[in-house]
Each structure stands twice: as C-alpha cells, then as structure tokens.
N, C-alpha and C positions, 0 to 999 in steps of 0.2 A: 332624872329625866325620864318621863314616861310618855310624852306625847310627841308624835312625829307630824310634821307638816311637809308633804311631798308635792313637788311640782314636776310632772313628767314633761319632757321636752318634746311635746307633740306639735306637728305642723298646725297652722291655724285651721279652725273649722273642722277639727277631727274629734268631736266629742264622742263619736260612735266607738272609738277605740278605748275610751275611758273605762267602761265596765269590765273589760278584760284585764286592764291594769289594776283596777280595784280588787280583782280576785287575788292578786299577789299579796295585797295587804290582808285580805280576809283569810289567807292561809295562816296568818299569825294571830289575828284578833278579830272577833266579830264586831268590835266597836270601831267602825269606819264611817266617816262622814265625807261624802263626795263634795268636791268643790269644783264643779265644771267651769271652764272646759277642760282643765288639765291638771287638777290638783285634788288632794284629799288630806284629811286629818285622821290619825290612827292613835287610839289609846292602847299602849302596850303594857299597862300595869300587870295584867295577868300573864302576858307573853314573856315578860322578863323572868318571872318566877318559873314558868313552865319550861322554857328553853334554857334557862340558866345563863342567859346573856343579857347585857344591858341594851338600851335603845340604840346606841351608836353601832354596836355590833350587828344588831338586827337590821339596821338601816343599810349596812353594807351588803347583807344577804339580799335584801329587797332590790337594791340597785343592780346586783349581778343578775338576779333572775329577770328583771325588767329588760336588761340588755340581751340576755340569752334567749328569752322566749318571745320578746316583742321588738327587739332592736331599738329600744327607747332608753335613753339615759334619763337621769332625774337629779334634781337638786333637792336636798333634804335639810330641814331645820328641826332641831330637837330641843325640848324644854320641859319644865315642870308642868306647864299648862298650855292650852291652845293659843293664848295671846302671845306668850313668849316663844312658842314654836313658830308661829307665823312671823314674828319679828326676826327670829334667827334665820328663817328661810331667806330673808332679804339679803343677808350677808353670806349665804351659801352659794356655791357654784357647782356645776355638774361634776360628779366624781368625788366630792368632798362634803361631809356632813358638818354643818355648823351647829355645835351643841352648846347649850347654856345650862350649867348645873345650878342647883339651889344656892350654892355659895358664891356663884358668879353673877347672880341676878342684878345686884346693886351696881357693880362695875359695868355690866353690859348696858344697863339703862342710863347710867349717869350722864354720859356726854352726848346722847342722842338728841336731836332736835325734837321739840314737843310735837311737831306734826307727824313724827314717826309712830306715835302711839295710836293704835287702832281706835277709831271712834272720835278722834280729834279732827274736826274739819278746818277748813281755811279760816272761817270767821273766829272760831275758838282759838286757834293758833295765833291769829293776829292780835286778839285781845290779850292773851297771855304774854306775847312778846312785847306789847306796849308797856307792860309793867315789869319787864326784865326777866320774865319766866320763860326763857327761850329754850331751855334744855330740861330734860326729864329730871335731872339731878336737882335743879333749882325748884322745879314743881314739887318734887318729893319733900324738899326741905321747907317749903312754904306752909304756914299754918292752914289747917283745914278751913277755918272760918274765912280766911282771905280768899281761897279758891272759890268758896261758895258765894261770896259777895260778887266775884268776877263773872262766874259762869252759871250760877244757880245752885240750889241746895243739893239736888240729886246728882247733877252733872259734876259738881265740885267734889262730892264724896267719891264718885266712881273714878274721877281723874286722880284724886289723891291716892286711892288704893292702887290703881294701875301703875302710877309713877313709882310707887314703892314696891312694885313687883307682886302685888296681890292679884292673882289670876283666878277669878271665880267662874270662868267659862268651862264648858264641858263639851266633849265630843258627842254629837247627836247622830246615831246611826241612821243612814238614809235621809239625812236632813235635806230639805229643799234648797237648791241653790238660789241665792238672792239676786244674782246678776249674771249677764253674759255680755261680753264686750268684743268689739272688733275695731281695728285701726286701719286707716288708709294713709300711708306715708307717700309723699311726692318725691320724685327722683331729683327735683331741685326745688328751691323755695318758690312757691307758686303764688302769683298775683291774680290770676284769672278767676273771677267769681264763677264762671261757667264750669271750670274744672273743679272748683270747690263743691259745687252742687252735684256734679257727676260723682265725686267721691262719696258724698252723703247718700246719693241714690244707691250706689253700690253697697255701702255699709248697711243701710237700712234694709235692703233686699236680703243681704246675707243674714242679718239678725232675725228677720221674719222667718226665713227658711229654717234656721237653726231652732228657733222657738217652736215652730210647728213640728219639726222632727222629734223634739223632746216632749211634745204635747203640753207645752207651757204657754202662758201669756204673761205680758209684763204690764205693770201699772204705772211706770214712769220711764222716762228716757233722759239720758245725760249726754250732752255734747261737750267734747273737749277739743279746743283748737290750739295747736302748738305752733309757735312762731319761730322765725329765724333767729331771734335773740335768745331762744331757749325759754322764754316766758310762755305762759299759756292762759287760756280763759276757759272756764267750765260753767255750763248752765244746765240745770235740771228742770224738767217740766213733767208734772203729773198728767197722765192721759185722761181723757174724758171717761174712758172705760178700758179695763184691761184688754189687751189685744195682742195678737201675733200677726196681724194683717200688715203686709209690707207697705201698702199704700198709706195707711194711717201713720205708720212709723216714719215714712218719708215726709209726709206733710208736717209732722211735728218737728222733724230734724230741720226742714227748710225754714219753718217759723222761728226756731231758736237761732239759726244762722242769720236770718234777716234782721232779727232783733239786736244782734251784736253791732250792726252798722259798720262793718269793716270797710275801710276805704284804702285801697292800695296796700293791704296787709300782706306781708310776705309770710305765707303759711307753709310750714314744714310737714305737718301731719294733722289729720282730723280723725277723731275716734268717737264711736257711739257705744253707749252702755245701756242695756235693757235692765232696769231695776225692778225690785219687788215682784219677783216671779211667783206664779201660782199655777195650779193645775188648770188646763184648758177646759176640762169638763165642768168645772165649778164657776166658770166665767159667764157673765150674761152679755148679750149683744143687743143694742138698741136697734129695733127694726126701722127701716127707712123706706120711703116711697121712691127713692132714687134708684132706677134700674141699673145705673152705671156701677154702683157699689156692688150689687149682687153679681153683675157680670164679671167684675174684677176678681171677686172671691172665687168664682167658678174657674176662671182662667188660672188663678193662683193654684188651685187644687190640681189642675191638669199639669201645670208647669212643675209642681213638686213631684208628681209621679214621673215625669220625663227626666228630671234631674236625678231622681233615685235610680232610674234605670240606665241613663246614659252619661251621668256625671254632672257636677255642679255648674258647668258652663253650657249645658245643652240648650237652656232657655235663658234669655236675658233681655232686658229692655233694649230697644233699638238704639237709644242714646249711648249705651255702654258698648254696643257692638261696633259703633262707628270708629 
C-alpha cells in the first residue's frame, strides 16, 4: 500500500481550509494531489522508506495531526494505486483507515457492483448488467473480447484491467480539480416546484461564488434530483462557454430542471456539480450588447467582496432572503 486517499471532514463550502490541511500531507511527501473541496491523494512510496513506517501507520499520524492542529477528523483509504485507494475510502469511516493490500485486491473487488468502479457510468453499468456482468468479479472473469464488443475496444480494455485490479493511475501534484459540488436537501419530501427552483438558485449561487474564489471556471453542469423512494435522476449539460457566472449557472440549472418535466414529484434533495474545471484567466467570454449581463457581473463582483468581508450570507438574492 503506497497511496492514500484522504477526505477531511470539512463543513460545506470550506475549500479555503484545504491548503492548510494539504500541508500536513506535504510534511510526508511532495507528491500530493488536491481533490477539492475536502480531499487529496498522497503517494507515500518514498515516505514509507524514509520514515520506516507503512502507509497505515503514516495515516494514523496524519489523522492525529489534523485533529490536533485543525480540529478536523478524516477518513482515509489506502491501496496500491489511486483507483484502489479511492475505492477503499468509500468503505472507510472517520478514525479508521480502510487498507487494501496487494494480496487482497481480488477479494476486495470481487463482490462489488460494477458501478462502484471509477469511470463506469450509468449507461455502461446498465449494459453490463443486462448481460449478467453485475459484479466486478464477473467482469474480471469475462473474456476481453466480450467486454470490447459490449462497450468498445478502448473502454473494454480499461474495464478489464481495472476489474482485475490493474491500476495505471498516478498521483499528479497540484492537479486541477475536475469538479465542485453542492447539495440542497429538503427538511421533508418536497412537492413545490417553486421550492425546487429556490434550491437550485441557492446551489448555483454557491457554486459560482466558490468557483470565483478559486479563480476557476466550469465547462459543464450536472444536476442530480433525489426522490423520496431513494431513486434519482442525473442530467449533464455542456455550457456554451466556460464560466463562473452565477446567473449563467442558474439559467442552465433551471433549463435542466424544466426538461425533466417533473409532475408532483416528491423530491428529497437536489445537487449541482460543476464539471471540467479550468483556470479562469484562460477562459474566453463572448461579448454581448445586453447591458443587463454586464450589470449583473459588476453586481456579482461587489457581492463577492461583501461576502469575503462580512460572511457568505451578507448578500443574497431577495428570493432566498424571503
């Protein structure tokens, strides 16, 4: 086990605390990849030799230091590679490191559903399940040619390797986060479309503020609606141009919500995820003759400065203040 995947138990929208927590990992290894808003990958191959301790022992030290210096607990997964460390983290809980050794990889993967494998989306999982390949053990035992016929040559080869525990991923120091997410749960199963839209307005506003604080823009937005029966619907839409503009994110969120055509749906929670993040300074913005858009952007800048000085709730849309 040489890779740790750490998730710090941070309150929502507290990415500002992450750099200090990453410093704890960098005390042990320079090979640290941030996974905002609350996680990181750390390659401990050199640290195990230098400190004379294995990854699990080093994870315990990291947890104690996070609690002592920042008052933050963490859940940690450990594995031979980044993929396995991420999967181990899903089985971890605060205070305990879930470790997967080289000899345990086959047993660890065998009974897991195929959707648990990173990179396997809903459509791919559905296709595999239709042919009885509903667990990673069955996928690992299936002939490579069969998988390639079902999901394509490249995807089939990658799926076969991952299901057999072959982890070709690596930890990329200072890697750019690919997504940010926020969720709006309801106190009770909510039927009112107006309350659904208010939740989306709040979530899009938060995502925009977080993106601007990190000097990032997103190229796509994903909406997930969770229902009272524990089922969910997910839709993703590519934006016309990468943006961190809250109004643009809100419009896209509304459009995806309206396209679902929900009627009397009992909604338990709604979440938005900003995908395909990139540096704001490299993003282009289509000029417009609409003065309203320029006015909204100027108001947004002023509101960001007010929130930075007086707190996240200093400025908000009137609809949310009611």
